[in-house]
C-alpha positions as CSV (number, residue, x, y, z in Angstrom):
1,X,99.2,49.9,76.8
2,X,98.4,50.7,80.1
3,X,100.9,50.3,82.8
4,X,99.8,49.0,86.1
5,X,102.0,49.7,89.3
6,X,101.7,47.4,92.2
7,X,103.2,47.1,95.3
8,X,102.5,43.8,97.4
9,X,104.4,43.6,101.0
10,X,104.5,41.2,103.8
11,X,106.3,40.2,107.1
12,X,107.6,36.6,106.4
13,X,110.3,36.7,109.1
14,X,112.6,39.0,110.7
15,X,115.6,39.5,113.1
16,X,116.3,40.1,115.6
17,X,112.4,40.2,116.7
18,X,110.5,42.6,114.7
19,X,113.5,44.5,112.9
20,X,114.8,43.7,110.0
21,X,113.9,41.5,106.8
22,X,117.2,39.6,106.2
23,X,118.9,40.2,103.0
24,X,118.8,36.3,101.9
25,X,115.0,36.4,102.1
26,X,115.0,39.1,99.7
27,X,117.2,37.4,97.6
28,X,115.1,34.4,97.6
29,X,111.9,36.8,96.4
30,X,114.5,38.0,93.7
31,X,114.4,34.4,92.5
32,X,110.7,34.5,92.0
33,X,110.6,37.8,90.8
34,X,113.4,37.5,88.3
35,X,112.1,34.4,86.5
36,X,108.5,36.7,86.2
37,X,109.9,39.2,84.4
38,X,111.9,36.8,82.1
39,X,108.4,35.0,81.4
40,X,106.8,38.1,80.6
41,X,104.5,38.3,83.7
42,X,106.3,41.4,85.0
43,X,107.8,44.3,82.9
44,X,110.4,45.5,85.6
45,X,110.3,45.2,89.9
46,X,112.2,46.3,92.5
47,X,112.4,44.5,95.8
48,X,112.4,47.2,99.3
49,X,111.8,46.9,102.8
50,X,110.5,48.6,105.8
51,X,112.1,47.3,109.0
52,X,110.9,43.9,109.3
53,X,108.5,43.9,105.7
54,X,109.4,43.1,102.8
55,X,107.6,45.6,99.9
56,X,107.7,43.9,96.2
57,X,107.4,46.9,93.6
58,X,106.1,45.5,90.5
59,X,105.0,47.1,86.9
60,X,102.9,45.1,84.5
61,X,100.2,45.4,81.8
62,X,98.3,43.0,83.5
63,X,95.8,45.3,85.0
64,X,94.6,45.4,88.7
65,X,94.2,42.2,91.0
66,X,95.7,39.9,88.2
67,X,96.3,36.7,89.3
68,X,99.7,35.9,87.8
69,X,101.0,39.2,89.1
70,X,99.4,37.9,92.7
71,X,100.6,34.5,92.9
72,X,104.3,35.6,91.5
73,X,104.0,37.7,94.9
74,X,102.5,34.8,96.9
75,X,105.0,33.0,95.6
76,X,107.7,35.0,96.2
77,X,106.7,35.2,100.0
78,X,106.6,31.6,100.1
79,X,110.3,31.4,99.0
80,X,111.2,33.8,101.3
81,X,109.2,32.1,104.2
82,X,111.1,29.1,103.7
83,X,114.4,30.5,103.7
84,X,113.3,32.1,107.2
85,X,112.2,29.2,108.7
86,X,116.0,27.5,107.9
87,X,117.4,30.6,109.5
88,X,114.7,30.8,112.4
89,X,113.9,33.9,112.0
90,X,111.2,35.6,114.1
91,X,107.5,35.3,112.9
92,X,108.4,33.1,109.8
93,X,105.5,33.5,107.6
94,X,103.5,35.5,110.0
95,X,101.6,37.2,107.4
96,X,100.8,34.3,104.9
97,X,97.4,33.4,106.7
98,X,96.5,30.3,104.4
99,X,98.6,27.2,102.9
100,X,97.4,27.8,99.2
101,X,97.0,30.6,96.9
102,X,93.4,31.5,95.9
103,X,93.1,34.0,93.1
104,X,94.7,37.1,94.5
105,X,96.3,38.2,97.9
106,X,93.6,39.8,99.1
107,X,92.1,38.6,102.5
108,X,95.5,36.0,102.4
109,X,97.5,38.2,104.6
110,X,99.8,40.5,102.4
111,X,98.8,44.3,102.1
112,X,98.3,45.4,98.4
113,X,98.2,48.9,96.7
114,X,98.1,49.1,92.8
115,X,97.1,51.9,90.3
116,X,96.8,51.0,86.4
117,X,97.1,54.0,84.4
118,X,97.9,55.5,81.0
119,X,101.7,56.4,81.2
120,X,102.1,60.4,80.6
121,X,104.8,62.1,79.2
122,X,106.6,61.8,82.6
123,X,105.2,60.1,85.0
124,X,106.8,60.3,88.5
125,X,105.4,58.1,91.3
126,X,106.4,57.9,95.1
127,X,106.2,54.7,96.9
128,X,105.7,54.8,100.6
129,X,106.3,51.5,102.7
130,X,105.3,51.9,106.2
131,X,106.2,50.0,109.4
132,X,104.2,49.5,112.8
133,X,101.3,50.9,112.1
134,X,98.1,50.5,110.1
135,X,96.1,51.6,106.9
136,X,94.7,54.9,108.9
137,X,98.2,56.1,109.1
138,X,97.9,57.6,105.7
139,X,95.0,59.4,106.1
140,X,96.1,62.7,107.6
141,X,99.4,63.0,104.9
142,X,97.2,62.1,101.9
143,X,94.3,64.3,102.8
144,X,97.0,66.8,102.8
145,X,98.7,66.2,99.7
146,X,95.3,66.3,97.9
147,X,93.0,68.8,99.9
148,X,95.3,71.2,102.1
149,X,96.3,74.2,100.4
150,X,98.9,75.1,103.3
151,X,100.5,72.1,102.3
152,X,99.9,71.8,98.1
153,X,100.0,75.3,96.7
154,X,99.0,73.7,93.7
155,X,95.4,73.5,94.5
156,X,95.4,77.4,94.6
157,X,97.8,78.2,91.7
158,X,97.5,75.6,89.6
159,X,94.6,75.8,86.8
160,X,94.5,71.9,86.4
161,X,93.9,71.3,90.2
162,X,91.0,73.7,91.2
163,X,88.6,71.1,90.2
164,X,89.7,69.2,93.6
165,X,89.9,65.8,94.0
166,X,87.7,62.9,95.0
167,X,88.3,60.7,97.6
168,X,87.6,57.1,98.1
169,X,87.0,56.2,101.8
170,X,86.4,52.4,103.2
171,X,84.8,51.6,106.5
172,X,87.1,48.7,107.2
173,X,84.7,47.4,109.7
174,X,81.5,47.6,108.0
175,X,83.3,46.7,104.4
176,X,81.8,49.6,102.7
177,X,82.9,52.9,101.0
178,X,81.6,56.4,100.0
179,X,83.3,58.9,97.5
180,X,83.6,62.3,98.4
181,X,84.3,65.3,96.5
182,X,86.6,68.3,97.6
183,X,86.6,70.9,98.1
184,X,82.7,70.9,98.3
185,X,82.8,67.9,100.8
186,X,85.9,68.5,102.7
187,X,84.5,68.8,106.1
188,X,82.5,65.6,105.6
189,X,85.5,64.4,104.8
190,X,87.6,64.9,107.7
191,X,84.6,64.0,109.7
192,X,85.2,60.7,108.9
193,X,89.0,60.1,108.1
194,X,90.0,61.5,111.4
195,X,88.7,58.5,113.0
196,X,91.8,56.7,111.4
197,X,91.0,53.1,113.1
198,X,87.7,53.0,111.5
199,X,87.8,54.9,108.3
200,X,90.7,54.9,105.9
201,X,91.6,56.7,102.7
202,X,91.3,53.8,99.6
203,X,92.0,56.0,96.3
204,X,92.0,59.4,95.6
205,X,90.8,60.5,91.8
206,X,91.6,63.7,89.9
207,X,88.2,66.3,89.8
208,X,86.9,67.6,86.5
209,X,89.2,69.7,84.4
210,X,92.4,67.8,85.4
211,X,95.2,66.7,82.9
212,X,94.8,63.0,84.6
213,X,91.7,61.3,83.3
214,X,89.0,61.1,86.3
215,X,89.1,57.3,86.4
216,X,92.6,56.9,86.7
217,X,93.7,56.9,90.5
218,X,96.0,60.0,91.9
219,X,97.2,57.6,94.5
220,X,96.2,54.4,96.4
221,X,96.5,53.1,99.7
222,X,96.6,49.4,101.2
223,X,93.6,48.9,103.8
224,X,93.7,45.2,104.6
225,X,93.8,44.7,108.5
226,X,94.9,41.6,109.4
227,X,93.1,41.1,112.7
228,X,90.1,41.4,110.5
229,X,91.3,38.3,108.5
230,X,92.7,36.2,111.1
231,X,90.1,36.8,113.8
232,X,93.0,37.7,116.3
233,X,96.0,39.9,116.7
234,X,98.9,38.8,114.3
235,X,100.6,41.7,113.8
236,X,99.9,45.3,112.6
237,X,98.8,46.0,109.2
238,X,102.3,48.0,108.1
239,X,100.5,49.7,105.1
240,X,101.9,50.9,101.6
241,X,100.8,53.2,99.5
242,X,101.0,54.8,95.7
243,X,101.3,58.5,94.8
244,X,101.6,60.0,91.6
245,X,102.9,63.4,91.0
246,X,103.1,66.1,88.9
247,X,101.3,67.7,85.8
248,X,97.7,68.3,87.4
249,X,98.9,66.2,90.5
250,X,100.5,67.4,93.6
251,X,104.3,68.1,92.9
252,X,106.7,65.6,94.1
253,X,107.6,67.8,97.1
254,X,103.9,68.4,97.9
255,X,103.5,65.0,98.4
256,X,106.3,64.4,100.8
257,X,106.0,67.6,102.5
258,X,103.4,66.1,105.0
259,X,105.9,64.2,106.4
260,X,107.9,67.1,107.7
261,X,105.3,66.7,110.7
262,X,105.6,63.4,112.8
263,X,102.1,62.7,113.5
264,X,100.7,60.1,115.7
265,X,99.5,57.0,114.6
266,X,98.6,53.6,115.9
267,X,100.9,50.6,116.5
268,X,104.1,50.7,117.8
269,X,104.8,47.9,120.3
270,X,102.3,44.5,119.8
271,X,100.4,47.1,117.4
272,X,98.9,48.2,120.9
273,X,100.3,52.0,121.2
274,X,100.3,55.5,119.6
275,X,103.5,56.8,118.5
276,X,104.7,59.3,116.2
277,X,105.7,58.7,112.7
278,X,109.5,58.6,112.0
279,X,110.2,59.3,108.4
280,X,113.7,57.5,107.3
281,X,115.7,56.0,104.7
282,X,115.6,52.3,103.8
283,X,118.9,51.6,105.3
284,X,117.8,53.1,108.7
285,X,114.2,51.8,108.9
286,X,114.8,49.0,111.5
287,X,112.4,50.0,114.4
288,X,114.3,48.9,117.7
289,X,113.1,51.1,120.4
290,X,110.1,49.5,122.0
291,X,109.7,48.4,118.4
292,X,109.4,52.0,117.0
293,X,108.8,54.4,116.3
294,X,106.6,53.5,113.4
295,X,108.5,53.9,110.7
296,X,107.9,55.4,106.9
297,X,110.2,55.1,103.7
298,X,109.6,56.9,100.7
299,X,111.1,55.6,97.4
300,X,110.6,57.6,94.2
301,X,110.3,56.3,90.5
302,X,109.7,57.6,86.9
303,X,108.0,54.9,85.1
304,X,109.2,54.8,81.4
305,X,106.9,52.3,79.3
306,X,106.5,50.1,82.5
307,X,110.3,50.4,83.7
308,X,111.3,51.4,87.0
309,X,113.8,54.4,86.7
310,X,115.2,54.8,90.3
311,X,114.7,54.5,93.4
312,X,115.6,58.0,95.2
313,X,115.5,57.2,98.9
314,X,113.4,60.5,99.3
315,X,113.6,60.8,103.2
316,X,117.5,60.2,103.2
317,X,117.5,63.9,102.6
318,X,119.0,65.8,105.4
319,X,115.8,68.3,105.0
320,X,113.9,65.8,107.4
321,X,116.2,65.7,110.0
322,X,114.3,68.1,112.0
323,X,111.4,66.2,111.5
324,X,113.1,62.8,112.8
325,X,114.3,64.8,116.0
326,X,110.5,65.8,116.7
327,X,109.2,62.5,116.4
328,X,112.1,61.4,119.1
329,X,111.1,64.0,121.3
330,X,107.1,63.2,120.7
331,X,108.4,59.6,121.1
332,X,110.2,60.2,124.6
333,X,106.8,62.0,125.8
334,X,104.4,59.2,125.0
335,X,106.6,56.2,126.4
336,X,106.5,58.4,129.8
337,X,102.8,57.6,129.8
338,X,103.5,53.6,129.8
339,X,100.5,51.5,130.3
340,X,98.2,54.4,130.2
341,X,96.1,56.4,127.5
342,X,96.8,58.1,125.5
343,X,100.1,56.1,124.7
344,X,98.3,52.5,124.8
345,X,95.1,52.4,122.8
346,X,91.5,52.5,123.7
347,X,89.7,49.8,124.6
348,X,88.1,49.2,121.3
349,X,91.0,49.0,119.5
350,X,92.8,46.5,122.0
351,X,89.9,43.9,120.9
352,X,92.4,42.2,118.9
353,X,95.4,42.0,120.7
354,X,96.4,40.4,124.0
355,X,94.1,42.2,126.3
356,X,90.9,40.1,125.8
357,X,92.9,36.9,127.3
358,X,93.9,39.2,130.2
359,X,90.3,40.1,130.6
360,X,88.8,36.4,130.2
361,X,91.3,36.0,133.3
362,X,89.8,38.5,135.7
363,X,86.1,37.9,134.5
364,X,84.4,36.1,137.2
365,X,85.7,38.3,139.5
366,X,84.1,41.4,138.5
367,X,80.8,41.9,140.9
368,X,77.8,43.9,139.9
369,X,78.1,47.7,141.7
370,X,75.3,48.1,144.1
């Protein structure tokens, strides 16, 4: 039996403002997922959160994109939205961009990352949950996990990893994809994924000679952009990711090591600013300062015949205290720029914010320069 691990997330209401997913919303979702487990749709599940986003971590034997599983997640979010409306929470149902489910959640608002795998003798996975940023925020850390020997020593000393990895990269504006092999196409990969607003890493596959089959993803990232779906700004995408570890793949310590550096990402207030990632425990994931800084939570599980053993709240470790201090120092520096770049996003990335309404008001006042 193959196991599928799915993370489906949505912001369906929070308090106060964009800060925290209410416990009653998670209780409402739990009722739906519990019933799905009892009926055999799911093997196991865990409901987590990062800031105001609810993250449904689910295991099943039905493969990626399964209608039953995605409908279960959709129903859980609908149930939570009903509770959010009763509580008059902010942004109730904001990530549900349709009134009716249509087969799976793709294009409907919620973000989704899934991996179907043949469980190994030991199957550790790290589920990353982010808030107040977009899918490109995973480009740098995922590159470091699977392609940077200064981060991942296994690329040098583990014979199973010497064949490198294959990166599936999406052009999220043109809706196209390309697969690049590392290390031989490393520079081509960097040429693309360094442009985080356009090119995003969707999946990573093992290269030749690895213990893990080449057609089984080692990592998967949600890539849905809400402004592409809705046609206007409806919130940042708050991506999620799954990364498998050990035995031919990066060790779990190598998977989380990139977050010792709080790199800059797009998002923060109104999705319009650049700020540092702040690695934190789930309990400390409430983005309060200027609706930030952007948060990331790492939940570690072992899979056992589809059952979720865990989680270990990885970034609760004091070893990440220095990264948190550096993140706050970087936040101070960026905030002092106010509405100026590089704190505010460049014009092309402001297209789906409230900026077009400002420009429309001023359009007739612009005159040709002689």
